[in-house]
C-alpha positions in Angstrom: -50.4 79.1 -49.4 -46.6 78.9 -49.4 -46.7 77.7 -45.8 -49.2 75.0 -46.7 -46.9 73.6 -49.5 -43.9 73.7 -47.2 -45.8 71.7 -44.5 -46.9 69.1 -47.1 -43.3 68.8 -48.3 -42.0 68.2 -44.8 -44.7 65.5 -44.1 -43.9 63.7 -47.4 -40.2 63.6 -46.6 -40.9 62.2 -43.1 -43.1 59.5 -44.6 -40.6 58.5 -47.1 -37.8 58.2 -44.5 -40.1 56.0 -42.3 -41.0 53.8 -45.2 -37.3 53.3 -46.0 -36.6 52.2 -42.4 -39.3 49.5 -42.5 -38.2 45.9 -43.5 -39.0 45.0 -47.0 -41.8 42.4 -47.3 -40.9 39.2 -49.1 -43.2 37.9 -51.7 -45.1 34.8 -50.7 -43.6 31.6 -52.0 -45.2 28.2 -52.5 -44.0 25.6 -49.9 -41.3 23.2 -51.2 -42.5 19.7 -52.2 -42.1 17.5 -49.1 -40.9 14.3 -50.9 -38.2 11.9 -49.7 -35.1 11.6 -51.9 -35.0 8.1 -53.4 -32.9 8.7 -56.5 -29.5 7.0 -57.0 -27.6 3.8 -56.4 -28.5 1.5 -53.5 -27.9 -2.0 -52.2 -29.3 -4.2 -49.4 -30.3 -7.6 -48.1 -33.3 -9.3 -46.6 -34.8 -12.5 -45.2 -37.7 -14.2 -47.0 -40.3 -16.7 -46.2 -40.8 -18.7 -49.4 -43.5 -21.2 -50.5 -42.6 -23.4 -53.5 -45.0 -25.4 -55.7 -44.1 -28.2 -58.1 -47.0 -29.1 -60.4 -46.4 -32.6 -61.7 -47.8 -33.1 -65.2 -49.0 -36.4 -66.7 -46.2 -38.8 -67.5 -45.9 -40.8 -70.8 -44.0 -44.1 -70.5 -43.1 -46.9 -72.9 -41.3 -50.3 -72.7 -41.3 -53.6 -74.6 -44.8 -54.3 -73.3 -46.5 -51.2 -74.5 -47.2 -47.5 -73.6 -48.6 -46.1 -70.3 -49.8 -42.8 -69.0 -49.3 -41.9 -65.4 -50.5 -39.2 -63.0 -48.8 -37.6 -60.0 -49.4 -35.5 -57.0 -48.3 -31.9 -56.8 -45.8 -30.9 -54.2 -45.7 -27.8 -51.9 -43.3 -26.8 -49.2 -42.1 -23.7 -47.2 -38.6 -22.5 -46.3 -36.5 -19.5 -45.3 -34.3 -17.8 -47.9 -31.6 -15.1 -47.9 -32.0 -12.2 -50.4 -29.6 -9.5 -51.7 -30.5 -6.6 -54.0 -28.7 -3.9 -56.0 -30.6 -1.2 -57.8 -30.8 2.4 -59.2 -33.7 4.8 -58.8 -34.7 7.9 -60.7 -37.0 10.4 -59.1 -39.2 13.0 -60.6 -41.2 14.9 -58.0 -43.0 12.1 -56.2 -42.7 9.5 -58.9 -39.8 7.0 -58.5 -38.8 4.4 -61.1 -35.7 2.2 -61.7 -34.2 -1.2 -62.0 -33.3 -3.7 -59.3 -31.4 -7.0 -59.4 -32.5 -9.5 -56.7 -30.7 -12.7 -55.9 -31.9 -15.4 -53.6 -30.3 -18.4 -51.9 -32.8 -21.0 -50.6 -32.9 -24.4 -49.0 -36.5 -24.9 -50.3 -37.1 -28.6 -51.1 -40.6 -29.5 -52.6 -41.6 -33.2 -52.3 -44.2 -34.7 -54.5 -45.2 -37.9 -56.3 -43.9 -37.9 -59.9 -45.7 -40.9 -61.2 -48.2 -43.6 -60.3 -50.3 -45.6 -62.7 -53.8 -44.8 -61.6 -55.4 -43.2 -64.7 -58.6 -45.3 -64.5 -58.6 -45.7 -60.7 -58.4 -49.5 -61.2 -54.7 -50.0 -61.3 -52.2 -48.7 -58.7 -48.4 -48.8 -59.1 -45.5 -48.1 -56.7 -45.0 -44.4 -56.4 -42.1 -42.5 -58.0 -41.3 -39.8 -55.5 -40.0 -36.4 -56.5 -37.7 -33.8 -54.8 -37.5 -30.4 -56.4 -35.1 -27.7 -55.1 -34.3 -24.2 -56.3 -31.1 -23.3 -54.4 -30.3 -20.2 -56.5 -32.5 -17.7 -58.3 -32.3 -14.1 -59.6 -34.8 -11.5 -60.9 -34.2 -8.3 -62.8 -37.1 -6.1 -61.8 -38.4 -2.8 -63.1 -39.9 -0.9 -60.2 -42.2 2.1 -60.3 -44.1 3.8 -57.5 -45.1 6.9 -55.6 -43.6 8.5 -52.4 -45.7 9.5 -49.4 -43.4 11.5 -47.1 -41.0 8.8 -45.9 -42.6 5.8 -47.6 -42.1 4.7 -51.2 -44.9 2.3 -52.4 -44.1 0.4 -55.7 -45.0 -2.4 -58.1 -42.3 -4.5 -59.7 -42.0 -7.0 -62.5 -39.4 -8.6 -64.7 -37.6 -11.7 -66.0 -36.3 -14.4 -63.6 -33.8 -17.3 -63.8 -33.3 -20.1 -61.4 -31.3 -23.3 -60.8 -33.8 -26.2 -60.6 -32.4 -29.4 -59.0 -34.7 -32.4 -59.3 -34.5 -36.0 -58.2 -37.0 -38.8 -58.6 -36.7 -42.0 -56.5 -38.5 -45.3 -56.9 -40.4 -46.3 -53.8 -41.0 -50.0 -53.3 -44.2 -50.0 -51.3 -45.6 -53.3 -52.7 -48.4 -51.7 -54.7 -47.5 -53.2 -58.1 -45.7 -52.0 -61.2 -42.4 -50.0 -60.8 -41.1 -47.4 -63.2 -37.5 -47.6 -62.2 -35.7 -50.4 -60.5 -36.5 -50.6 -56.8 -34.4 -47.9 -55.0 -33.1 -46.4 -58.3 -33.3 -42.7 -59.0 -32.8 -40.1 -61.8 -31.2 -36.7 -61.0 -31.4 -33.4 -63.0 -29.8 -30.0 -62.7 -31.3 -27.4 -65.0 -31.5 -23.7 -65.6 -35.1 -22.4 -65.8 -36.3 -19.1 -67.2 -39.5 -17.4 -66.0 -40.8 -14.1 -64.7 -41.6 -12.4 -61.4 -44.2 -9.8 -60.3 -45.1 -8.2 -57.0 -45.3 -5.1 -54.9 -43.8 -3.6 -51.8 -43.0 -0.6 -49.7 -39.7 1.0 -48.7 -39.6 3.3 -45.6 -36.8 5.9 -44.9 -35.2 5.4 -41.5 -32.5 8.0 -42.2 -31.0 9.8 -45.2 -29.2 6.6 -46.3 -31.0 3.7 -44.6 -34.5 2.4 -45.4 -36.5 -0.7 -44.4 -38.4 -2.9 -46.9 -41.4 -5.2 -47.0 -42.1 -6.9 -50.3 -44.2 -9.7 -51.9 -43.0 -11.4 -55.1 -44.5 -14.2 -57.1 -42.2 -16.1 -59.5 -43.1 -18.5 -62.3 -40.1 -20.6 -63.2 -41.5 -22.2 -66.4 -42.3 -25.7 -67.4 -39.4 -28.1 -67.7 -39.4 -31.5 -69.5 -37.8 -34.4 -67.7 -36.7 -37.7 -69.3 -36.7 -40.8 -67.0 -34.8 -44.0 -67.6 -34.7 -47.2 -65.6 -34.7 -51.0 -65.7 -37.5 -52.3 -63.5 -37.4 -56.1 -63.5 -34.6 -56.0 -66.0 -36.7 -54.3 -68.7 -35.8 -50.9 -70.2 -38.4 -48.4 -69.1 -38.5 -44.8 -70.4 -40.7 -41.9 -69.6 -41.2 -38.1 -70.1 -42.9 -35.6 -67.9 -43.3 -31.8 -67.7 -43.2 -30.1 -64.3 -44.1 -26.5 -63.6 -42.5 -24.6 -60.7 -43.8 -21.6 -58.8 -42.6 -19.6 -55.8 -44.1 -17.0 -53.6 -41.9 -14.9 -51.3 -42.5 -12.4 -48.5 -39.3 -10.4 -47.8 -38.3 -8.0 -45.1 -35.0 -6.3 -45.3 -32.8 -3.1 -45.3 -31.4 -1.0 -48.1 -28.5 1.5 -48.0 -28.3 4.4 -50.4 -24.8 5.2 -51.7 -23.8 8.8 -51.8 -26.5 10.1 -49.4 
């Protein structure tokens, strides 16, 4: 019996020594969340294809002979614009949100017909041509989206402001009544407030550099314009409201500071 207990003690000691020599097993851990790091300050630039629309409202005119109502023809044109942006992101797991300031310089010039007297389709006047430009615009966008590995897909919306430069020019095409003197023009330079909304995707090219594709629709409000001229030596005055829209598709690059 004593030999049996001694043998068991020896076997137990050998087993404990062998167990001590084995490497310790690590407890299983959940894999780390594979999300790109988008938080922090960034800036960038891009190139945009822009379509502009100027919606010419009805005009209301008066002179010594009476009052008139005119109609016009809406204008549409396309151009290339340069874009710059500066923003800051916050990231919580795969959710990313933040603010971004976008500024655009454009040569977009929308041509339309501001006024012609053709309300009843029986009387036609010489056309008053319009030229509407938005050389400078900016938007402060709130952005929110979700990351898929290297891609960040987002929606964006916020207030916008733009410089709207407008000129109307009296065409003398022999059709009849003129609203301004032949060849005369009225020019305007206004600041217009509106809003923007859109969506896009940013894609990580490296830790600091990302590529961007974005669509943004911008409504620049309805502006009232007061016209003044002397056709045939008679004072002629008119008012008209014009609404301005823009749609832009932008591709560009962003650089994250501090990464």
